[in-house]
N, C-alpha and C positions, 0 to 999 in steps of 0.2 A: 451816367450808367449806360452801358450797352452790353449786349451779349453776342457771341459769335458761335455759329454752329461748327462742330468739329467731330472727329472720330477718336474714340479712346481705344484702349487695348482691345484686342479681339474684334476690331471693327465696329464697336458699339457706337451709335450716334449719341452725341452729348452736346452740352452748351458750356461755353466759357463766359462767366460773368466778369465784366471789367468795370471797376468803380474808381473814379478819380475824385479825391476829396482833400479837404484841408487837414493838416496834421491834427488839429484838435478834434476832428470828427472820426478818426480812425477807430477808436475803441467802440464807439456807439454803432458804427456801421458794421464792424466785424461781428458784434453781437447779433445784429439784425440778420446778417448773412448766415451765421451759424444756426440761428433759430428758424429761419424761413426757407432754408435750402437743405439739401441732403449732403452737402460738402463736409469733409472731415479736415480740410486744410485750406489755408489761404496763403498765396504767395504775395509778398509785398515788396515794393521798391519805391524809393524816393526819387522824384523827378523835379527838375527845374522847368520853369516856363518863362519864356521871353516874349513880351508883348510889345507891339508897336504903339506909340502914342496915338490916341484916337479921340474923336469928339462926335457928338450927335447933332445933327441939324435937321430942320424941316425945310424942304424945298417944294416949290410949286411946279406941277406939270400941267399940261393942257387939260387933264382930267381931275386934278385936285392935288392936295398936299400929301407928301410922302416923307416919312422919317428915313434918314440916311446916316449910316455910320461911315465916317471919313477917317482913314488911317494914314499917318505920315510915314513914308518909307525911309530907310536909312539915307538915301540920297536926297531927301527933302521933297521928293515928288509925293503925290497923294493918290490914294485908291479909295473909291467910294463903293459902298455896298448898300443898296436900298433895302428897306425892310420888306420881306416877302409878303406878309399879311396885308400891309397897306397897298402894295401894288396889285395883289390878287383881288382885293376888294374893289379897287378902282377899275380894273380890267373887267370884272363881272358887271359892275354898275353901268359901264359905258360901252360894253360889247367890243372891246379892243383886245388884241393879243397881249398876254402878260408880258412878254419880252419887250414889246413896244413901250409899255409903261415903265418897266425897269430901266430900259435904256434912256428914256427921257429923264427919269429921276437921277440916274447916274450922271448924265451930262449936266443937269442943273446943279448938282452938288459940286462938280469939278469947276464950274464957272463961278460958283458962289463966293470964292475966295475973296 
Protein backbone atom coordinates (compact mmCIF):
# COMPACT_ATOMS: atom_id res chain seq x y z
CA UNK A 1 0.00 0.00 0.00
CA UNK A 2 1.19 3.48 -0.78
CA UNK A 3 -0.33 6.81 -1.61
CA UNK A 4 0.59 9.58 -4.01
CA UNK A 5 -0.18 13.28 -3.62
CA UNK A 6 -2.07 14.72 -6.60
CA UNK A 7 -4.35 17.51 -7.68
CA UNK A 8 -8.00 16.89 -8.52
CA UNK A 9 -10.40 19.08 -10.44
CA UNK A 10 -10.38 22.77 -9.59
CA UNK A 11 -6.81 22.34 -8.34
CA UNK A 12 -7.81 20.67 -5.08
CA UNK A 13 -5.03 18.72 -3.39
CA UNK A 14 -5.78 15.04 -2.81
CA UNK A 15 -4.27 11.59 -2.40
CA UNK A 16 -4.34 8.49 -4.59
CA UNK A 17 -4.29 5.28 -2.57
CA UNK A 18 -2.70 2.34 -4.38
CA UNK A 19 -3.08 -1.19 -3.06
CA UNK A 20 -1.47 -4.31 -4.50
CA UNK A 21 -3.06 -7.53 -3.27
CA UNK A 22 -3.75 -11.15 -4.05
CA UNK A 23 -6.97 -11.93 -5.91
CA UNK A 24 -8.51 -13.57 -2.85
CA UNK A 25 -8.08 -10.34 -0.81
CA UNK A 26 -9.84 -7.96 -3.22
CA UNK A 27 -13.31 -7.97 -1.63
CA UNK A 28 -11.99 -7.61 1.92
CA UNK A 29 -9.68 -4.73 1.02
CA UNK A 30 -12.34 -2.96 -1.05
CA UNK A 31 -14.64 -3.07 1.95
CA UNK A 32 -11.94 -1.58 4.18
CA UNK A 33 -11.21 1.19 1.67
CA UNK A 34 -14.89 2.13 1.32
CA UNK A 35 -15.42 2.11 5.10
CA UNK A 36 -12.23 3.95 6.06
CA UNK A 37 -11.93 6.58 3.30
CA UNK A 38 -14.18 9.12 1.60
CA UNK A 39 -13.92 7.50 -1.84
CA UNK A 40 -17.02 6.63 -3.86
CA UNK A 41 -15.19 4.49 -6.40
CA UNK A 42 -12.23 2.19 -6.89
CA UNK A 43 -10.41 1.53 -10.15
CA UNK A 44 -9.08 -2.02 -10.43
CA UNK A 45 -6.72 -3.73 -12.81
CA UNK A 46 -5.18 -7.17 -12.96
CA UNK A 47 -1.41 -7.27 -13.20
CA UNK A 48 1.14 -10.01 -13.67
CA UNK A 49 4.41 -10.16 -11.81
CA UNK A 50 7.62 -11.74 -13.04
CA UNK A 51 10.17 -12.59 -10.34
CA UNK A 52 13.77 -13.62 -10.54
CA UNK A 53 14.74 -16.83 -8.76
CA UNK A 54 16.25 -15.88 -5.41
CA UNK A 55 17.68 -17.29 -2.25
CA UNK A 56 18.59 -15.92 1.15
CA UNK A 57 22.04 -16.34 2.67
CA UNK A 58 23.92 -15.23 5.77
CA UNK A 59 27.35 -13.79 5.05
CA UNK A 60 30.11 -12.64 7.35
CA UNK A 61 31.57 -9.15 7.16
CA UNK A 62 34.40 -7.71 9.28
CA UNK A 63 31.68 -6.31 11.59
CA UNK A 64 29.37 -9.33 11.86
CA UNK A 65 26.78 -11.39 9.97
CA UNK A 66 24.31 -9.95 7.46
CA UNK A 67 21.33 -11.50 5.68
CA UNK A 68 21.56 -11.10 1.91
CA UNK A 69 19.03 -11.75 -0.84
CA UNK A 70 20.73 -13.17 -3.95
CA UNK A 71 18.81 -13.06 -7.24
CA UNK A 72 19.78 -14.97 -10.39
CA UNK A 73 19.50 -12.85 -13.53
CA UNK A 74 18.35 -14.29 -16.88
CA UNK A 75 21.95 -14.56 -18.13
CA UNK A 76 22.90 -16.67 -15.08
CA UNK A 77 24.79 -13.90 -13.28
CA UNK A 78 23.78 -12.94 -9.76
CA UNK A 79 22.86 -9.76 -7.94
CA UNK A 80 23.06 -9.45 -4.14
CA UNK A 81 21.04 -7.11 -1.92
CA UNK A 82 22.07 -6.96 1.76
CA UNK A 83 19.30 -6.51 4.33
CA UNK A 84 19.27 -2.85 5.31
CA UNK A 85 18.41 -3.38 9.00
CA UNK A 86 21.32 -5.80 9.55
CA UNK A 87 23.77 -3.42 7.88
CA UNK A 88 22.45 -0.34 9.71
CA UNK A 89 22.74 -2.11 13.06
CA UNK A 90 26.33 -3.16 12.41
CA UNK A 91 27.27 0.31 11.13
CA UNK A 92 25.90 1.91 14.31
CA UNK A 93 27.52 -0.65 16.62
CA UNK A 94 30.96 -0.33 15.01
CA UNK A 95 30.92 3.33 13.99
CA UNK A 96 31.50 2.66 10.31
CA UNK A 97 29.65 4.10 7.28
CA UNK A 98 26.53 2.17 6.30
CA UNK A 99 27.67 1.95 2.67
CA UNK A 100 30.90 0.27 3.74
CA UNK A 101 29.00 -2.48 5.57
CA UNK A 102 26.58 -2.92 2.64
CA UNK A 103 29.40 -3.17 0.11
CA UNK A 104 31.24 -5.73 2.25
CA UNK A 105 28.08 -7.85 2.59
CA UNK A 106 27.39 -7.67 -1.14
CA UNK A 107 30.96 -8.66 -1.99
CA UNK A 108 30.84 -11.56 0.48
CA UNK A 109 27.57 -12.82 -0.99
CA UNK A 110 28.84 -12.78 -4.56
CA UNK A 111 32.00 -14.66 -3.56
CA UNK A 112 29.91 -17.14 -1.53
CA UNK A 113 28.94 -19.25 -4.57
